[in-house]
One Martini backbone bead per residue (centre of mass of N, CA, C, O) as a GRO file, in nm:
protein
   99
    1MET     BB    1  -1.056   3.418  -1.191
    2TYR     BB    2  -1.317   3.207  -1.133
    3GLU     BB    3  -1.321   2.852  -1.194
    4GLU     BB    4  -1.450   2.578  -1.249
    5PRO     BB    5  -1.304   2.270  -1.216
    6TYR     BB    6  -1.449   2.111  -1.452
    7ARG     BB    7  -1.327   2.272  -1.688
    8HIS     BB    8  -1.058   2.114  -1.713
    9TYR     BB    9  -1.188   1.852  -1.804
   10TRP     BB   10  -1.296   1.963  -2.067
   11ARG     BB   11  -1.019   2.047  -2.192
   12VAL     BB   12  -0.900   1.747  -2.184
   13LEU     BB   13  -1.145   1.554  -2.291
   14TYR     BB   14  -1.267   1.817  -2.488
   15PRO     BB   15  -1.084   2.012  -2.686
   16GLU     BB   16  -1.276   2.061  -2.942
   17GLN     BB   17  -1.508   2.195  -2.732
   18ALA     BB   18  -1.351   2.423  -2.553
   19ASP     BB   19  -1.361   2.622  -2.756
   20PRO     BB   20  -1.516   2.919  -2.778
   21LYS     BB   21  -1.545   2.879  -3.108
   22SER     BB   22  -1.729   2.663  -3.102
   23LYS     BB   23  -2.000   2.488  -3.290
   24LEU     BB   24  -2.142   2.366  -3.066
   25HIS     BB   25  -2.418   2.278  -2.957
   26TRP     BB   26  -2.593   2.335  -2.668
   27TYR     BB   27  -2.647   2.038  -2.606
   28GLY     BB   28  -2.359   1.938  -2.616
   29LYS     BB   29  -2.251   2.137  -2.398
   30TRP     BB   30  -2.438   2.025  -2.172
   31LYS     BB   31  -2.348   1.732  -2.178
   32THR     BB   32  -2.042   1.786  -2.131
   33SER     BB   33  -2.079   1.933  -1.864
   34GLU     BB   34  -2.215   1.704  -1.714
   35MET     BB   35  -1.991   1.502  -1.733
   36CYS     BB   36  -1.766   1.680  -1.589
   37MET     BB   37  -1.923   1.716  -1.324
   38GLY     BB   38  -1.954   1.415  -1.259
   39LEU     BB   39  -1.647   1.344  -1.254
   40PHE     BB   40  -1.580   1.546  -1.030
   41GLY     BB   41  -1.771   1.423  -0.819
   42GLU     BB   42  -1.629   1.143  -0.815
   43ARG     BB   43  -1.355   1.253  -0.728
   44GLN     BB   44  -1.452   1.372  -0.457
   45GLN     BB   45  -1.543   1.112  -0.336
   46ALA     BB   46  -1.270   0.963  -0.360
   47ARG     BB   47  -1.120   1.170  -0.184
   48HIS     BB   48  -1.280   1.145   0.078
   49GLU     BB   49  -1.213   0.846   0.117
   50TRP     BB   50  -0.900   0.881   0.115
   51ILE     BB   51  -0.886   1.073   0.356
   52ALA     BB   52  -1.026   0.877   0.566
   53THR     BB   53  -0.812   0.612   0.487
   54GLY     BB   54  -0.552   0.731   0.432
   55PRO     BB   55  -0.243   0.811   0.444
   56ARG     BB   56  -0.011   1.007   0.654
   57ARG     BB   57   0.244   1.236   0.495
   58GLY     BB   58   0.172   1.503   0.406
   59ARG     BB   59   0.299   1.722   0.166
   60GLU     BB   60   0.483   1.472   0.043
   61GLU     BB   61   0.263   1.352  -0.096
   62SER     BB   62   0.165   1.180  -0.334
   63HIS     BB   63  -0.012   1.138  -0.623
   64ALA     BB   64  -0.307   1.011  -0.607
   65THR     BB   65  -0.497   0.765  -0.782
   66ALA     BB   66  -0.804   0.720  -0.974
   67VAL     BB   67  -1.080   0.532  -1.088
   68VAL     BB   68  -1.359   0.680  -1.259
   69THR     BB   69  -1.726   0.670  -1.292
   70TYR     BB   70  -1.970   0.817  -1.502
   71HIS     BB   71  -2.340   0.791  -1.511
   72ALA     BB   72  -2.547   0.971  -1.707
   73SER     BB   73  -2.663   0.701  -1.820
   74PRO     BB   74  -2.746   0.381  -1.940
   75VAL     BB   75  -2.571   0.477  -2.222
   76ARG     BB   76  -2.378   0.699  -2.059
   77SER     BB   77  -2.017   0.691  -2.010
   78LEU     BB   78  -1.716   0.757  -1.801
   79THR     BB   79  -1.364   0.662  -1.781
   80VAL     BB   80  -1.114   0.776  -1.545
   81LYS     BB   81  -0.814   0.929  -1.451
   82VAL     BB   82  -0.732   1.057  -1.125
   83CYS     BB   83  -0.640   1.307  -0.906
   84LEU     BB   84  -0.660   1.369  -0.550
   85VAL     BB   85  -0.484   1.644  -0.542
   86CYS     BB   86  -0.525   1.729  -0.839
   87GLN     BB   87  -0.643   1.807  -1.185
   88TRP     BB   88  -0.575   1.555  -1.300
   89VAL     BB   89  -0.647   1.394  -1.627
   90SER     BB   90  -0.741   1.069  -1.793
   91ARG     BB   91  -0.839   0.834  -2.035
   92ASP     BB   92  -0.578   0.680  -1.965
   93LEU     BB   93  -0.561   0.413  -1.737
   94ASP     BB   94  -0.226   0.362  -1.774
   95GLU     BB   95  -0.149   0.634  -1.694
   96GLY     BB   96   0.078   0.831  -1.546
   97HIS     BB   97   0.170   1.059  -1.333
   98PRO     BB   98   0.317   1.339  -1.353
   99SER     BB   99   0.602   1.484  -1.210
   0.00000   0.00000   0.00000
């Protein structure tokens, strides 16, 4: 079954709210979903820029990472570290991509 890629971000960044049995109010679910979609969109933009300007090493290329920020509103934003090759994401900006 196809699942939107931003849902992975939701499970990693908001694990307590990702549970289908979560009692989170619909408004909170909507805002959380909006944040994850925005972060995934920022990741895609960074990925396109990386593809356009990055080195070409073929399939053996290591998993390049970038720090992206999504500003959902003037008072609400989130900065995370993402992989430009796979779906890895982390709130810890100092964390390295797992091997």
